[in-house]
PDB file with SEQRES, HELIX, SHEET and CRYST1 records, atoms N, CA, C and O in Angstrom:
SEQRES   1 A   79  MET VAL ALA ILE ASP THR GLN THR PHE TYR VAL GLY PRO          
SEQRES   2 A   79  ALA PHE LYS GLY ILE LYS MET ILE PRO PRO SER THR HIS          
SEQRES   3 A   79  PHE VAL TYR TYR SER SER SER SER ARG ASP GLY LYS GLU          
SEQRES   4 A   79  PHE SER PRO ILE VAL GLY PHE PHE ILE ASP THR GLY ALA          
SEQRES   5 A   79  SER GLU SER ILE GLY SER LEU GLN LYS LYS TYR SER ILE          
SEQRES   6 A   79  GLY SER PHE GLU LEU LEU SER LYS THR ALA ARG LEU ASN          
SEQRES   7 A   79  CYS                                                          
HELIX    1 AA1 GLY A   57  LEU A   59  5                                   3    
SHEET    1 AA1 4 GLN A   7  PHE A   9  0                                        
SHEET    2 AA1 4 VAL A   2  ILE A   4 -1                                        
SHEET    3 AA1 4 SER A  24  TYR A  30 -1                                        
SHEET    4 AA1 4 VAL A  44  THR A  50 -1                                        
SHEET    1 AA2 2 LYS A  61  SER A  64  0                                        
SHEET    2 AA2 2 GLU A  69  SER A  72 -1                                        
CRYST1    1.000    1.000    1.000  90.00  90.00  90.00 P 1           1          
ATOM      1  N   MET A   1       0.846  -1.159   0.000  1.00  0.00           N  
ATOM      2  CA  MET A   1       0.000   0.000   0.000  1.00  0.00           C  
ATOM      3  C   MET A   1       0.896   1.228   0.000  1.00  0.00           C  
ATOM      4  O   MET A   1       1.864   1.304   0.756  1.00  0.00           O  
ATOM      5  N   VAL A   2       0.570   2.167  -0.838  1.00  0.00           N  
ATOM      6  CA  VAL A   2       1.243   3.457  -0.835  1.00  0.00           C  
ATOM      7  C   VAL A   2       0.148   4.521  -0.882  1.00  0.00           C  
ATOM      8  O   VAL A   2      -0.887   4.315  -1.516  1.00  0.00           O  
ATOM      9  N   ALA A   3       0.364   5.640  -0.225  1.00  0.00           N  
ATOM     10  CA  ALA A   3      -0.669   6.673  -0.167  1.00  0.00           C  
ATOM     11  C   ALA A   3      -0.037   8.054  -0.179  1.00  0.00           C  
ATOM     12  O   ALA A   3       1.107   8.247   0.234  1.00  0.00           O  
ATOM     13  N   ILE A   4      -0.817   9.005  -0.665  1.00  0.00           N  
ATOM     14  CA  ILE A   4      -0.439  10.418  -0.603  1.00  0.00           C  
ATOM     15  C   ILE A   4      -1.666  11.171  -0.100  1.00  0.00           C  
ATOM     16  O   ILE A   4      -2.743  11.102  -0.692  1.00  0.00           O  
ATOM     17  N   ASP A   5      -1.482  11.881   0.986  1.00  0.00           N  
ATOM     18  CA  ASP A   5      -2.567  12.590   1.661  1.00  0.00           C  
ATOM     19  C   ASP A   5      -3.683  11.599   1.998  1.00  0.00           C  
ATOM     20  O   ASP A   5      -3.501  10.761   2.882  1.00  0.00           O  
ATOM     21  N   THR A   6      -4.826  11.671   1.323  1.00  0.00           N  
ATOM     22  CA  THR A   6      -5.935  10.761   1.621  1.00  0.00           C  
ATOM     23  C   THR A   6      -6.174   9.727   0.527  1.00  0.00           C  
ATOM     24  O   THR A   6      -7.123   8.949   0.621  1.00  0.00           O  
ATOM     25  N   GLN A   7      -5.343   9.699  -0.499  1.00  0.00           N  
ATOM     26  CA  GLN A   7      -5.482   8.746  -1.604  1.00  0.00           C  
ATOM     27  C   GLN A   7      -4.611   7.528  -1.346  1.00  0.00           C  
ATOM     28  O   GLN A   7      -3.394   7.655  -1.212  1.00  0.00           O  
ATOM     29  N   THR A   8      -5.216   6.354  -1.276  1.00  0.00           N  
ATOM     30  CA  THR A   8      -4.499   5.116  -0.998  1.00  0.00           C  
ATOM     31  C   THR A   8      -4.501   4.232  -2.239  1.00  0.00           C  
ATOM     32  O   THR A   8      -5.521   4.111  -2.917  1.00  0.00           O  
ATOM     33  N   PHE A   9      -3.361   3.615  -2.535  1.00  0.00           N  
ATOM     34  CA  PHE A   9      -3.218   2.729  -3.679  1.00  0.00           C  
ATOM     35  C   PHE A   9      -2.670   1.391  -3.195  1.00  0.00           C  
ATOM     36  O   PHE A   9      -1.650   1.343  -2.508  1.00  0.00           O  
ATOM     37  N   TYR A  10      -3.346   0.316  -3.555  1.00  0.00           N  
ATOM     38  CA  TYR A  10      -2.828  -1.018  -3.265  1.00  0.00           C  
ATOM     39  C   TYR A  10      -2.056  -1.434  -4.496  1.00  0.00           C  
ATOM     40  O   TYR A  10      -2.635  -1.624  -5.565  1.00  0.00           O  
ATOM     41  N   VAL A  11      -0.756  -1.575  -4.352  1.00  0.00           N  
ATOM     42  CA  VAL A  11       0.117  -1.691  -5.509  1.00  0.00           C  
ATOM     43  C   VAL A  11       0.664  -3.106  -5.671  1.00  0.00           C  
ATOM     44  O   VAL A  11       0.690  -3.911  -4.740  1.00  0.00           O  
ATOM     45  N   GLY A  12       1.095  -3.362  -6.889  1.00  0.00           N  
ATOM     46  CA  GLY A  12       1.715  -4.631  -7.241  1.00  0.00           C  
ATOM     47  C   GLY A  12       2.846  -4.372  -8.209  1.00  0.00           C  
ATOM     48  O   GLY A  12       3.299  -3.234  -8.332  1.00  0.00           O  
ATOM     49  N   PRO A  13       3.315  -5.392  -8.897  1.00  0.00           N  
ATOM     50  CA  PRO A  13       4.460  -5.249  -9.802  1.00  0.00           C  
ATOM     51  C   PRO A  13       4.233  -4.260 -10.940  1.00  0.00           C  
ATOM     52  O   PRO A  13       5.200  -3.701 -11.457  1.00  0.00           O  
ATOM     53  N   ALA A  14       2.991  -4.028 -11.343  1.00  0.00           N  
ATOM     54  CA  ALA A  14       2.711  -3.131 -12.470  1.00  0.00           C  
ATOM     55  C   ALA A  14       2.584  -1.653 -12.053  1.00  0.00           C  
ATOM     56  O   ALA A  14       2.395  -0.792 -12.912  1.00  0.00           O  
ATOM     57  N   PHE A  15       2.684  -1.351 -10.760  1.00  0.00           N  
ATOM     58  CA  PHE A  15       2.526   0.024 -10.281  1.00  0.00           C  
ATOM     59  C   PHE A  15       3.631   0.902 -10.846  1.00  0.00           C  
ATOM     60  O   PHE A  15       4.810   0.564 -10.737  1.00  0.00           O  
ATOM     61  N   LYS A  16       3.258   2.036 -11.453  1.00  0.00           N  
ATOM     62  CA  LYS A  16       4.220   2.936 -12.093  1.00  0.00           C  
ATOM     63  C   LYS A  16       4.408   4.249 -11.353  1.00  0.00           C  
ATOM     64  O   LYS A  16       5.249   5.058 -11.746  1.00  0.00           O  
ATOM     65  N   GLY A  17       3.647   4.481 -10.290  1.00  0.00           N  
ATOM     66  CA  GLY A  17       3.833   5.706  -9.522  1.00  0.00           C  
ATOM     67  C   GLY A  17       2.582   6.558  -9.461  1.00  0.00           C  
ATOM     68  O   GLY A  17       1.500   6.145  -9.878  1.00  0.00           O  
ATOM     69  N   ILE A  18       2.757   7.746  -8.935  1.00  0.00           N  
ATOM     70  CA  ILE A  18       1.661   8.705  -8.779  1.00  0.00           C  
ATOM     71  C   ILE A  18       2.055   9.961  -9.543  1.00  0.00           C  
ATOM     72  O   ILE A  18       3.173  10.457  -9.400  1.00  0.00           O  
ATOM     73  N   LYS A  19       1.146  10.469 -10.346  1.00  0.00           N  
ATOM     74  CA  LYS A  19       1.461  11.686 -11.102  1.00  0.00           C  
ATOM     75  C   LYS A  19       0.365  12.715 -10.904  1.00  0.00           C  
ATOM     76  O   LYS A  19      -0.659  12.452 -10.274  1.00  0.00           O  
ATOM     77  N   MET A  20       0.608  13.902 -11.463  1.00  0.00           N  
ATOM     78  CA  MET A  20      -0.324  15.026 -11.377  1.00  0.00           C  
ATOM     79  C   MET A  20      -0.586  15.425  -9.932  1.00  0.00           C  
ATOM     80  O   MET A  20      -1.732  15.609  -9.523  1.00  0.00           O  
ATOM     81  N   ILE A  21       0.481  15.554  -9.172  1.00  0.00           N  
ATOM     82  CA  ILE A  21       0.378  15.982  -7.776  1.00  0.00           C  
ATOM     83  C   ILE A  21       0.315  17.508  -7.759  1.00  0.00           C  
ATOM     84  O   ILE A  21       1.226  18.153  -8.278  1.00  0.00           O  
ATOM     85  N   PRO A  22      -0.716  18.102  -7.185  1.00  0.00           N  
ATOM     86  CA  PRO A  22      -0.828  19.560  -7.189  1.00  0.00           C  
ATOM     87  C   PRO A  22       0.235  20.214  -6.304  1.00  0.00           C  
ATOM     88  O   PRO A  22       0.731  19.599  -5.360  1.00  0.00           O  
ATOM     89  N   PRO A  23       0.585  21.480  -6.621  1.00  0.00           N  
ATOM     90  CA  PRO A  23       1.580  22.191  -5.814  1.00  0.00           C  
ATOM     91  C   PRO A  23       1.093  22.368  -4.378  1.00  0.00           C  
ATOM     92  O   PRO A  23       0.009  22.903  -4.143  1.00  0.00           O  
ATOM     93  N   SER A  24       1.891  21.921  -3.435  1.00  0.00           N  
ATOM     94  CA  SER A  24       1.569  22.050  -2.013  1.00  0.00           C  
ATOM     95  C   SER A  24       2.487  21.134  -1.224  1.00  0.00           C  
ATOM     96  O   SER A  24       3.385  20.510  -1.790  1.00  0.00           O  
ATOM     97  N   THR A  25       2.268  21.052   0.069  1.00  0.00           N  
ATOM     98  CA  THR A  25       2.976  20.087   0.913  1.00  0.00           C  
ATOM     99  C   THR A  25       2.086  18.863   1.045  1.00  0.00           C  
ATOM    100  O   THR A  25       0.890  18.981   1.311  1.00  0.00           O  
ATOM    101  N   HIS A  26       2.669  17.695   0.861  1.00  0.00           N  
ATOM    102  CA  HIS A  26       1.920  16.446   0.898  1.00  0.00           C  
ATOM    103  C   HIS A  26       2.613  15.449   1.813  1.00  0.00           C  
ATOM    104  O   HIS A  26       3.828  15.495   2.008  1.00  0.00           O  
ATOM    105  N   PHE A  27       1.818  14.556   2.365  1.00  0.00           N  
ATOM    106  CA  PHE A  27       2.353  13.476   3.183  1.00  0.00           C  
ATOM    107  C   PHE A  27       2.234  12.174   2.398  1.00  0.00           C  
ATOM    108  O   PHE A  27       1.136  11.762   2.022  1.00  0.00           O  
ATOM    109  N   VAL A  28       3.379  11.531   2.155  1.00  0.00           N  
ATOM    110  CA  VAL A  28       3.438  10.258   1.441  1.00  0.00           C  
ATOM    111  C   VAL A  28       3.762   9.182   2.458  1.00  0.00           C  
ATOM    112  O   VAL A  28       4.667   9.353   3.275  1.00  0.00           O  
ATOM    113  N   TYR A  29       3.037   8.076   2.418  1.00  0.00           N  
ATOM    114  CA  TYR A  29       3.304   7.001   3.370  1.00  0.00           C  
ATOM    115  C   TYR A  29       3.059   5.658   2.706  1.00  0.00           C  
ATOM    116  O   TYR A  29       2.356   5.562   1.700  1.00  0.00           O  
ATOM    117  N   TYR A  30       3.651   4.628   3.285  1.00  0.00           N  
ATOM    118  CA  TYR A  30       3.549   3.299   2.702  1.00  0.00           C  
ATOM    119  C   TYR A  30       3.646   2.238   3.788  1.00  0.00           C  
ATOM    120  O   TYR A  30       4.091   2.493   4.907  1.00  0.00           O  
ATOM    121  N   SER A  31       3.214   1.042   3.415  1.00  0.00           N  
ATOM    122  CA  SER A  31       3.278  -0.105   4.311  1.00  0.00           C  
ATOM    123  C   SER A  31       3.272  -1.361   3.453  1.00  0.00           C  
ATOM    124  O   SER A  31       2.554  -1.431   2.455  1.00  0.00           O  
ATOM    125  N   SER A  32       4.059  -2.340   3.831  1.00  0.00           N  
ATOM    126  CA  SER A  32       4.032  -3.605   3.102  1.00  0.00           C  
ATOM    127  C   SER A  32       3.051  -4.550   3.788  1.00  0.00           C  
ATOM    128  O   SER A  32       2.706  -4.371   4.956  1.00  0.00           O  
ATOM    129  N   SER A  33       2.613  -5.548   3.046  1.00  0.00           N  
ATOM    130  CA  SER A  33       1.657  -6.501   3.618  1.00  0.00           C  
ATOM    131  C   SER A  33       2.041  -7.914   3.222  1.00  0.00           C  
ATOM    132  O   SER A  33       2.875  -8.127   2.342  1.00  0.00           O  
ATOM    133  N   SER A  34       1.428  -8.862   3.879  1.00  0.00           N  
ATOM    134  CA  SER A  34       1.621 -10.258   3.496  1.00  0.00           C  
ATOM    135  C   SER A  34       0.905 -10.491   2.161  1.00  0.00           C  
ATOM    136  O   SER A  34       0.084  -9.675   1.744  1.00  0.00           O  
ATOM    137  N   ARG A  35       1.211 -11.573   1.515  1.00  0.00           N  
ATOM    138  CA  ARG A  35       0.607 -11.853   0.203  1.00  0.00           C  
ATOM    139  C   ARG A  35      -0.916 -11.912   0.258  1.00  0.00           C  
ATOM    140  O   ARG A  35      -1.582 -11.518  -0.700  1.00  0.00           O  
ATOM    141  N   ASP A  36      -1.467 -12.390   1.348  1.00  0.00           N  
ATOM    142  CA  ASP A  36      -2.927 -12.469   1.448  1.00  0.00           C  
ATOM    143  C   ASP A  36      -3.560 -11.148   1.891  1.00  0.00           C  
ATOM    144  O   ASP A  36      -4.785 -11.029   1.919  1.00  0.00           O  
ATOM    145  N   GLY A  37      -2.732 -10.150   2.238  1.00  0.00           N  
ATOM    146  CA  GLY A  37      -3.231  -8.833   2.609  1.00  0.00           C  
ATOM    147  C   GLY A  37      -3.828  -8.742   3.995  1.00  0.00           C  
ATOM    148  O   GLY A  37      -4.531  -7.780   4.304  1.00  0.00           O  
ATOM    149  N   LYS A  38      -3.560  -9.726   4.835  1.00  0.00           N  
ATOM    150  CA  LYS A  38      -4.150  -9.723   6.181  1.00  0.00           C  
ATOM    151  C   LYS A  38      -3.223  -9.149   7.243  1.00  0.00           C  
ATOM    152  O   LYS A  38      -3.688  -8.745   8.309  1.00  0.00           O  
ATOM    153  N   GLU A  39      -1.916  -9.106   6.971  1.00  0.00           N  
ATOM    154  CA  GLU A  39      -0.957  -8.582   7.941  1.00  0.00           C  
ATOM    155  C   GLU A  39      -0.159  -7.456   7.301  1.00  0.00           C  
ATOM    156  O   GLU A  39       0.280  -7.572   6.157  1.00  0.00           O  
ATOM    157  N   PHE A  40       0.028  -6.363   8.041  1.00  0.00           N  
ATOM    158  CA  PHE A  40       0.735  -5.197   7.519  1.00  0.00           C  
ATOM    159  C   PHE A  40       1.902  -4.830   8.420  1.00  0.00           C  
ATOM    160  O   PHE A  40       1.860  -5.044   9.632  1.00  0.00           O  
ATOM    161  N   SER A  41       2.939  -4.276   7.814  1.00  0.00           N  
ATOM    162  CA  SER A  41       4.055  -3.743   8.595  1.00  0.00           C  
ATOM    163  C   SER A  41       3.667  -2.344   9.070  1.00  0.00           C  
ATOM    164  O   SER A  41       2.657  -1.806   8.616  1.00  0.00           O  
ATOM    165  N   PRO A  42       4.447  -1.740   9.974  1.00  0.00           N  
ATOM    166  CA  PRO A  42       4.144  -0.372  10.408  1.00  0.00           C  
ATOM    167  C   PRO A  42       4.167   0.608   9.223  1.00  0.00           C  
ATOM    168  O   PRO A  42       4.899   0.413   8.253  1.00  0.00           O  
ATOM    169  N   ILE A  43       3.377   1.629   9.325  1.00  0.00           N  
ATOM    170  CA  ILE A  43       3.334   2.655   8.278  1.00  0.00           C  
ATOM    171  C   ILE A  43       4.540   3.577   8.428  1.00  0.00           C  
ATOM    172  O   ILE A  43       4.870   4.014   9.530  1.00  0.00           O  
ATOM    173  N   VAL A  44       5.191   3.865   7.305  1.00  0.00           N  
ATOM    174  CA  VAL A  44       6.340   4.766   7.264  1.00  0.00           C  
ATOM    175  C   VAL A  44       5.982   5.899   6.311  1.00  0.00           C  
ATOM    176  O   VAL A  44       5.407   5.650   5.251  1.00  0.00           O  
ATOM    177  N   GLY A  45       6.312   7.144   6.671  1.00  0.00           N  
ATOM    178  CA  GLY A  45       5.936   8.253   5.813  1.00  0.00           C  
ATOM    179  C   GLY A  45       6.917   9.393   5.843  1.00  0.00           C  
ATOM    180  O   GLY A  45       7.809   9.449   6.689  1.00  0.00           O  
ATOM    181  N   PHE A  46       6.736  10.317   4.890  1.00  0.00           N  
ATOM    182  CA  PHE A  46       7.571  11.506   4.792  1.00  0.00           C  
ATOM    183  C   PHE A  46       6.784  12.597   4.076  1.00  0.00           C  
ATOM    184  O   PHE A  46       5.817  12.315   3.367  1.00  0.00           O  
ATOM    185  N   PHE A  47       7.202  13.840   4.266  1.00  0.00           N  
ATOM    186  CA  PHE A  47       6.564  14.981   3.610  1.00  0.00           C  
ATOM    187  C   PHE A  47       7.325  15.346   2.352  1.00  0.00           C  
ATOM    188  O   PHE A  47       8.550  15.235   2.300  1.00  0.00           O  
ATOM    189  N   ILE A  48       6.583  15.787   1.326  1.00  0.00           N  
ATOM    190  CA  ILE A  48       7.194  16.362   0.125  1.00  0.00           C  
ATOM    191  C   ILE A  48       6.549  17.721  -0.089  1.00  0.00           C  
ATOM    192  O   ILE A  48       5.396  17.932   0.289  1.00  0.00           O  
ATOM    193  N   ASP A  49       7.279  18.630  -0.687  1.00  0.00           N  
ATOM    194  CA  ASP A  49       6.772  19.963  -0.993  1.00  0.00           C  
ATOM    195  C   ASP A  49       6.937  20.177  -2.481  1.00  0.00           C  
ATOM    196  O   ASP A  49       8.064  20.280  -2.966  1.00  0.00           O  
ATOM    197  N   THR A  50       5.834  20.248  -3.220  1.00  0.00           N  
ATOM    198  CA  THR A  50       5.893  20.436  -4.668  1.00  0.00           C  
ATOM    199  C   THR A  50       5.518  21.866  -5.004  1.00  0.00           C  
ATOM    200  O   THR A  50       4.599  22.435  -4.415  1.00  0.00           O  
ATOM    201  N   GLY A  51       6.231  22.436  -5.948  1.00  0.00           N  
ATOM    202  CA  GLY A  51       5.949  23.783  -6.409  1.00  0.00           C  
ATOM    203  C   GLY A  51       5.214  23.751  -7.738  1.00  0.00           C  
ATOM    204  O   GLY A  51       5.034  22.686  -8.329  1.00  0.00           O  
ATOM    205  N   ALA A  52       4.790  24.915  -8.207  1.00  0.00           N  
ATOM    206  CA  ALA A  52       4.086  25.006  -9.487  1.00  0.00           C  
ATOM    207  C   ALA A  52       5.004  24.562 -10.619  1.00  0.00           C  
ATOM    208  O   ALA A  52       6.170  24.956 -10.671  1.00  0.00           O  
ATOM    209  N   SER A  53       4.486  23.755 -11.510  1.00  0.00           N  
ATOM    210  CA  SER A  53       5.185  23.221 -12.687  1.00  0.00           C  
ATOM    211  C   SER A  53       6.563  22.650 -12.352  1.00  0.00           C  
ATOM    212  O   SER A  53       7.498  22.761 -13.145  1.00  0.00           O  
ATOM    213  N   GLU A  54       6.678  22.051 -11.190  1.00  0.00           N  
ATOM    214  CA  GLU A  54       7.941  21.481 -10.743  1.00  0.00           C  
ATOM    215  C   GLU A  54       7.979  19.997 -11.093  1.00  0.00           C  
ATOM    216  O   GLU A  54       7.007  19.275 -10.870  1.00  0.00           O  
ATOM    217  N   SER A  55       9.079  19.556 -11.630  1.00  0.00           N  
ATOM    218  CA  SER A  55       9.260  18.134 -11.879  1.00  0.00           C  
ATOM    219  C   SER A  55       9.745  17.493 -10.592  1.00  0.00           C  
ATOM    220  O   SER A  55      10.712  17.961  -9.990  1.00  0.00           O  
ATOM    221  N   ILE A  56       9.092  16.442 -10.172  1.00  0.00           N  
ATOM    222  CA  ILE A  56       9.511  15.792  -8.937  1.00  0.00           C  
ATOM    223  C   ILE A  56      10.177  14.454  -9.239  1.00  0.00           C  
ATOM    224  O   ILE A  56      10.098  13.517  -8.445  1.00  0.00           O  
ATOM    225  N   GLY A  57      10.830  14.377 -10.387  1.00  0.00           N  
ATOM    226  CA  GLY A  57      11.555  13.169 -10.744  1.00  0.00           C  
ATOM    227  C   GLY A  57      12.611  12.805  -9.727  1.00  0.00           C  
ATOM    228  O   GLY A  57      12.965  11.635  -9.588  1.00  0.00           O  
ATOM    229  N   SER A  58      13.123  13.805  -9.007  1.00  0.00           N  
ATOM    230  CA  SER A  58      14.143  13.536  -7.999  1.00  0.00           C  
ATOM    231  C   SER A  58      13.555  12.815  -6.785  1.00  0.00           C  
ATOM    232  O   SER A  58      14.299  12.344  -5.925  1.00  0.00           O  
ATOM    233  N   LEU A  59      12.230  12.728  -6.712  1.00  0.00           N  
ATOM    234  CA  LEU A  59      11.603  12.033  -5.606  1.00  0.00           C  
ATOM    235  C   LEU A  59      11.342  10.564  -5.917  1.00  0.00           C  
ATOM    236  O   LEU A  59      10.677   9.869  -5.149  1.00  0.00           O  
ATOM    237  N   GLN A  60      11.867  10.099  -7.041  1.00  0.00           N  
ATOM    238  CA  GLN A  60      11.676   8.693  -7.378  1.00  0.00           C  
ATOM    239  C   GLN A  60      12.339   7.823  -6.326  1.00  0.00           C  
ATOM    240  O   GLN A  60      13.472   8.072  -5.913  1.00  0.00           O  
ATOM    241  N   LYS A  61      11.624   6.816  -5.907  1.00  0.00           N  
ATOM    242  CA  LYS A  61      12.102   5.908  -4.870  1.00  0.00           C  
ATOM    243  C   LYS A  61      12.009   4.475  -5.372  1.00  0.00           C  
ATOM    244  O   LYS A  61      11.235   4.170  -6.280  1.00  0.00           O  
ATOM    245  N   LYS A  62      12.794   3.614  -4.780  1.00  0.00           N  
ATOM    246  CA  LYS A  62      12.748   2.189  -5.085  1.00  0.00           C  
ATOM    247  C   LYS A  62      12.514   1.447  -3.780  1.00  0.00           C  
ATOM    248  O   LYS A  62      13.171   1.719  -2.775  1.00  0.00           O  
ATOM    249  N   TYR A  63      11.572   0.506  -3.799  1.00  0.00           N  
ATOM    250  CA  TYR A  63      11.232  -0.240  -2.595  1.00  0.00           C  
ATOM    251  C   TYR A  63      12.214  -1.387  -2.408  1.00  0.00           C  
ATOM    252  O   TYR A  63      12.425  -2.188  -3.318  1.00  0.00           O  
ATOM    253  N   SER A  64      12.806  -1.462  -1.235  1.00  0.00           N  
ATOM    254  CA  SER A  64      13.742  -2.533  -0.898  1.00  0.00           C  
ATOM    255  C   SER A  64      12.978  -3.643  -0.189  1.00  0.00           C  
ATOM    256  O   SER A  64      12.495  -3.459   0.928  1.00  0.00           O  
ATOM    257  N   ILE A  65      12.874  -4.788  -0.840  1.00  0.00           N  
ATOM    258  CA  ILE A  65      12.159  -5.915  -0.242  1.00  0.00           C  
ATOM    259  C   ILE A  65      12.862  -6.391   1.023  1.00  0.00           C  
ATOM    260  O   ILE A  65      12.207  -6.791   1.985  1.00  0.00           O  
ATOM    261  N   GLY A  66      14.199  -6.350   1.024  1.00  0.00           N  
ATOM    262  CA  GLY A  66      14.949  -6.830   2.184  1.00  0.00           C  
ATOM    263  C   GLY A  66      14.780  -5.989   3.428  1.00  0.00           C  
ATOM    264  O   GLY A  66      14.669  -6.531   4.527  1.00  0.00           O  
ATOM    265  N   SER A  67      14.757  -4.658   3.276  1.00  0.00           N  
ATOM    266  CA  SER A  67      14.669  -3.784   4.443  1.00  0.00           C  
ATOM    267  C   SER A  67      13.291  -3.144   4.615  1.00  0.00           C  
ATOM    268  O   SER A  67      13.067  -2.421   5.586  1.00  0.00           O  
ATOM    269  N   PHE A  68      12.363  -3.403   3.683  1.00  0.00           N  
ATOM    270  CA  PHE A  68      11.005  -2.865   3.734  1.00  0.00           C  
ATOM    271  C   PHE A  68      10.996  -1.343   3.837  1.00  0.00           C  
ATOM    272  O   PHE A  68      10.257  -0.779   4.643  1.00  0.00           O  
ATOM    273  N   GLU A  69      11.820  -0.673   3.017  1.00  0.00           N  
ATOM    274  CA  GLU A  69      11.831   0.785   3.039  1.00  0.00           C  
ATOM    275  C   GLU A  69      11.996   1.340   1.640  1.00  0.00           C  
ATOM    276  O   GLU A  69      12.460   0.643   0.737  1.00  0.00           O  
ATOM    277  N   LEU A  70      11.610   2.613   1.459  1.00  0.00           N  
ATOM    278  CA  LEU A  70      11.809   3.292   0.190  1.00  0.00           C  
ATOM    279  C   LEU A  70      13.185   3.927   0.199  1.00  0.00           C  
ATOM    280  O   LEU A  70      13.552   4.615   1.152  1.00  0.00           O  
ATOM    281  N   LEU A  71      13.944   3.698  -0.856  1.00  0.00           N  
ATOM    282  CA  LEU A  71      15.293   4.242  -0.981  1.00  0.00           C  
ATOM    283  C   LEU A  71      15.356   5.147  -2.191  1.00  0.00           C  
ATOM    284  O   LEU A  71      14.539   5.021  -3.103  1.00  0.00           O  
ATOM    285  N   SER A  72      16.317   6.061  -2.211  1.00  0.00           N  
ATOM    286  CA  SER A  72      16.540   6.876  -3.404  1.00  0.00           C  
ATOM    287  C   SER A  72      16.766   5.928  -4.573  1.00  0.00           C  
ATOM    288  O   SER A  72      17.413   4.892  -4.420  1.00  0.00           O  
ATOM    289  N   LYS A  73      16.242   6.273  -5.726  1.00  0.00           N  
ATOM    290  CA  LYS A  73      16.344   5.388  -6.878  1.00  0.00           C  
ATOM    291  C   LYS A  73      17.803   5.084  -7.210  1.00  0.00           C  
ATOM    292  O   LYS A  73      18.100   4.034  -7.778  1.00  0.00           O  
ATOM    293  N   THR A  74      18.718   5.992  -6.860  1.00  0.00           N  
ATOM    294  CA  THR A  74      20.129   5.790  -7.159  1.00  0.00           C  
ATOM    295  C   THR A  74      20.842   5.009  -6.068  1.00  0.00           C  
ATOM    296  O   THR A  74      21.987   4.592  -6.245  1.00  0.00           O  
ATOM    297  N   ALA A  75      20.167   4.808  -4.934  1.00  0.00           N  
ATOM    298  CA  ALA A  75      20.813   4.100  -3.822  1.00  0.00           C  
ATOM    299  C   ALA A  75      21.039   2.634  -4.179  1.00  0.00           C  
ATOM    300  O   ALA A  75      20.221   2.029  -4.873  1.00  0.00           O  
ATOM    301  N   ARG A  76      22.129   2.073  -3.714  1.00  0.00           N  
ATOM    302  CA  ARG A  76      22.391   0.655  -3.953  1.00  0.00           C  
ATOM    303  C   ARG A  76      21.700  -0.166  -2.876  1.00  0.00           C  
ATOM    304  O   ARG A  76      21.675   0.202  -1.702  1.00  0.00           O  
ATOM    305  N   LEU A  77      21.144  -1.282  -3.310  1.00  0.00           N  
ATOM    306  CA  LEU A  77      20.466  -2.161  -2.371  1.00  0.00           C  
ATOM    307  C   LEU A  77      21.425  -3.232  -1.916  1.00  0.00           C  
ATOM    308  O   LEU A  77      22.014  -3.925  -2.745  1.00  0.00           O  
ATOM    309  N   ASN A  78      21.594  -3.383  -0.628  1.00  0.00           N  
ATOM    310  CA  ASN A  78      22.467  -4.409  -0.074  1.00  0.00           C  
ATOM    311  C   ASN A  78      21.617  -5.591   0.396  1.00  0.00           C  
ATOM    312  O   ASN A  78      21.361  -5.750   1.590  1.00  0.00           O  
ATOM    313  N   CYS A  79      21.190  -6.401  -0.545  1.00  0.00           N  
ATOM    314  CA  CYS A  79      20.332  -7.547  -0.211  1.00  0.00           C  
ATOM    315  C   CYS A  79      21.111  -8.832  -0.365  1.00  0.00           C  
ATOM    316  O   CYS A  79      20.571  -9.914  -0.132  1.00  0.00           O  
TER     317      CYS A  79                                                      
END                                                                             
């Protein structure tokens, strides 16, 4: 599950991200779950601040299955 403000998305391998985020401060949070969706890990979140016509490509993250956290897309995964 990944969410921004009050919008929640249950994601899988085909998830490509969230776009068209309006300019403002937003809270992004996520949690992993078991395959059957009955057990969840603690929710982890962070704030982002988007400006008008700002590209937020630098906010791209990659989910680390080993550590259950979002990492900078350029970060190396030590799995």
